Structure formats: C-alpha cells, structure tokens
N, C-alpha and C positions, 0 to 999 in steps of 0.2 A: 715349322719355323719357331725358333726360340722366342722367348719373351723379349730379350734384348734386341733381337733382329726386328721384331714387330714394332718396338718403340722407335728404332732407327728409321724404319720404313714410314711410320706414321709421322715422325718428325719431318722427314723430307716432304711428305704430302702437305703437312701444315705450313711449311715454309712456302711451298708453291702456291698454296691457297691464300697466303698472306694473312693467316690467322695468328695474330700476335700473341694472344693469351695462351693458346694451345702450344704454339711454338716455344714460348718461354718455359712453360711447365714441362714439356717433353725434353727440352735441353737440360733443365735442372735434373730431371729423372735420369737422363742418359749420363750426365756427369757423375751423379751419385753411384750409378751402376759401374761406370768405368773406374771410379775411385775404389769401390769395393773389390772389383776384379783385380786391380793392381795390388791392393793390400793383401788379398788372399792368394792369388796365383802368380803374381808378377805380370809382366807385360804380355805374356803369350797365352796364359790359360784363360778359358772362358768360364763365366758363371753359369751354373745350371739354373733351371727355372725356379727351383726351390729357394736358392740363394737370392735370385733376382726378386722373387716375391717378398722375401723378408726385407730387402732394401726398400721396396715400394710401400710395404706396410709401415715401415719406419717413417717414410716421407709423409704418408697420410696422417700418421699420429702426430708428427711435428706440426703439420698444417692445422689439425684440429686444435692442438694446444695453442697455437698462435692465434687462431680465430677467436678462441675463448678469451685470450688476453686482450686482443684488440677490442672485443665487445665490452669487457670490463673497463677498458681505457677510453670508452666512448669514441672509437674509431671505426664506425660501421663500414666505411668504404674499404678499409684494409681487411676487415673480417670477411667482406664479400669476395675480395680477391682470393683470399686463402680458401674459402669454400668452393670457388670456381676451380681452383687447382685440385682440390680434393675430388671433385667430380671427374676431372680428366684422369687422375691417377687411379681412381677406383674402377675405371673401365678395364684396367689391366689385371685386376685382382679377381679371384674366384668369388662367387656369391658368399655373403656373410650368412652365418647361421641365424635362425630365428630364435626368439625367446623360448619357444616351445622346445626346440632342439637342445638348447642349453639346459633347460630344466630337466629334460629326459636324460641327458648325459650326466648331469649332476646327480640325479636319482640313482643311476647305475653306478657311478663312481662311489657314492656314499655306501651303497649296498655291498659293492665289491671290496672296498677297503675297510669296512666296518667302522667308518668314521662316525663318532657320536657327539663330539663336542667341538667347540672352536679350536681346541688344541690340535685336532686332527685335520685342520683346514688344508695344510700343505699336501698331505697324502691325497685328499679328495680333489684338490685343484689339479694335481699332476695327472691323476687318472682321468678326470673330466676333459682336460686339455688334450690328452693323448687320444681319447675317443673322438673328440671333435676334429682333430687333425686327420685322423684316419678316415673321416667322412669326406675329406677333400675340400672342405669349406674352411674359410677363415673365421676365427672367433676372437673378439676383443677380450683380452685377459681381464680387464676391469669388469666387464659384464659377467664373465664366468665367476670371478671372485665375489661379486655381489650376490650371485645366485647361490654359491656355496655357503657364504656367510649367512644368508637368509635361511637356508636349509638347516644349517648346524646351530642356528640360534645365536650367532655372534653378533 
C-alpha cells in the first residue's frame, strides 16, 4: 500500500470515528499530496512514496515554523494545534536520525570531502545529507547544517 493510499484509508477511518483533529490534518495532507500530484504528473499520474514523503516533510516543517511564530506571538492554543498536527503527520514519516547518527555522517563526510574550513561547508553538507538519505531515515537539514558548522569551526 502506498503512502497516499494509507493516508486516504486513515482519513476514512478518522471520519468514521468522528476524530475532528485527525480528520482535518489528514484532509490537509491529502489535499497537499493531490496538488503535488497534479502539479507533477497531471490528473492521471500517481506520486511515488519518495515524492509523498517530501510533501509530508514540507508540511511538518510549515507546522513547526507556525508553532514557533504562535509561541512568539503569545498564542499557545494555536501553537498546541500546530504541534498536534505535527504528531499526526510524523506518524507517516520514517524515523528521524539521532544526533549521534548525524555526527557520524558529518565525520565521514568531512573525511571523504577533505573539508577543512567553513568555506567547504557546502561539500560536506551534500555528502552528509546523501549518507543520511541512504540510511532510509529523514534528517532535518538545519540539524545537519549546525553539526557541519560546529565540526568545521564556522
């Protein structure tokens, strides 16, 4: 079963269970996936799981940014709603890498690319992200960037 099919199936189950929060989050996710499918393949092509994951990761990132803004704006109830949506969406994403896995990937990337200064950050970032992607887990680019910057003394 593809990721899009799983979300559709879970949406139906959430509607039957009258779970309003989950239903609205899954509807939003399904709409974003359908928009991406139409944008990429027209009305007839389907998204593969990798493309669907990218869409969901983007939605999670948007929710995280929104929650942060709501907290700065003293709107904790809206921040809590965004965080609840993040929990629902993350259930469809592969596990995130740990800080130790990021550090190990950065070590290997720096060694492989010969990166020695902050000017080499781009090369090291590219290699580290590629290694993490190959592991089948998702990695937040900002966390990897911070680790590379720390390693290269930037």
